[in-house]
C-alpha angles and dihedrals in degrees: 000000000000119000118220122209115228121223093263092054092048091052091049091051092048091051092049095054097068090044091053091047091049091050091049092050091049091050091050091049091049091051093054111116116253115213117183123185123201111200130195096257131353129232101030121120097250094056093038086061090047090052090054089055092048092053092044094053092042091057093045094049098040095239131126105253127169142155133229130180139180121253089246136019094275127150095206092056091051091051091052091049091053091048090054091050091051088053089051089053095227119180099237134015117199121188137186095204128225090189117015094194095049090056096052098090094047092044088053090053090050092053091047087054090056095254119139114233123210126182131193123200092012114105115182090024115163124225096018126118097218140358120210123210128178094196138026116263096234093041093055095048095043095047090056093046091051088054093047092048091051091050091048095046090244096290144074140054124317138171132211131223127197127183090248136340087245098054102103099201097049090051092048089052090050091048091053092046095049092045090054091049091052092049101039107022107038092168091065114093128200102227098198144357113286119278122230095213107101099107089060120069093200095048091047090050094048093046091052091051091048093048094047087054093046093044110033088179094054109141105177147031118194109193125189109188129067097257097039100082091042095053093042092048091051090055094045092047093047091053093046092243101122091119095043101044118046116211116200130172147100119292143147107284094218092053096046103035095106091051092050091051091047091048093241088120112041100191146325139187126219143168112232108268090203089057090046089055092050091049093051090055094044092052090043092053089049092053093044088055090054095253125133127218114254129205112262095019116149123239122189111262093010105058116204116003133198114243118197106190094186092055092034088230131148107197130192131165112220115142128163124195118233111207141119091290096052106028099093093050093049092048090049087057088060095251 
C-alpha cells in the first residue's frame, strides 16, 4: 500500500533539506586541513614571498594555509605562537626556527596532541615529523664561498654573518664555507668569530661599519641571513668601499637590487622562498591526509626529491644565482 505525504509533511521535508545541506557544508569546512606556518620574523621581503607561496598552494589544494611571524627574530615569540596553534588544534604546524633547541619542548607537545610538525631550514631538528630543504647544506655554503673567493681574488681578510648563533642551518652553511676556504683558499683569513646579526638590517649595518674600522684591510663579508647582505652592503656603499669589500650572501632580490646594480653586493644564491612556502603546504596537506613522503616523489617546481626517512628529511636542490645578469628577472618574479 503506497503512503501519500500530506502538504504539512512535504513542507517539513522541504525545510529540512537546506538545513541538512548547511550541516553537511559546515562539516566539510570543519574537516578542511589547517596548515599554519611560523616564520623567523614577519613583514620582511623574504617571508612575504614565502607567504604568497603558502596562500597560493593553500588555494590550489583546498586547505586553510596561513603564515604568522614575530615582530623580531625571537625564539620565545615563536614558542608562544606554536603554543597558540596547539590550543587551536590545527592539523599541521610548520616552523622556520630561530632557535631549534628552544622549540623542542613545544614541538613535543604538538606531536603529543596529534599535530604534525614540519620544519624548514632546521636539519637535525628534534620532535618534528619532517624537515624540508631546497638545497644541500654543504652545497649552499660552498657555493657562496666560491663566489666570495672569486670576488676577493682568493686572498685577504673576511668575516661571516649568520642569522643567529642558535640557527642550526645558517651555522652549518658557515661551517661548510669556512672549511672550503681553509682547504682551497689558504690565503683567505677569517678576521673574527662569526656574528649572529644577519636577520637584522640595523645590526648587520653596524657590524660591517665596526669591522671595517677594526680591520681596514677587510676584503670580504659573507652573510647568511636575509638581512645580512643588505645591511652590510648599505655600510660598504655608504663608506665608498664597494670595490674594496666584497659582500656575498643570500637575500631577497627586490630588497637588494639597487646594491647589486651598484656593486655593493657582488652575488648571492637563493632558493625561491615562494616555492618553499608552496612546498611546505603541499607536504603539510599530504601529512594531514595521512600520507607519508616517499623517496623520488615529485613535487611541483622541484621535480623529484630525496626523502630520508631516518633523518626525516625532504631534500631538493634548487638554487638560483642573484647577480647583475639575473636581478631584473628575479625582481619581476616578485622575489
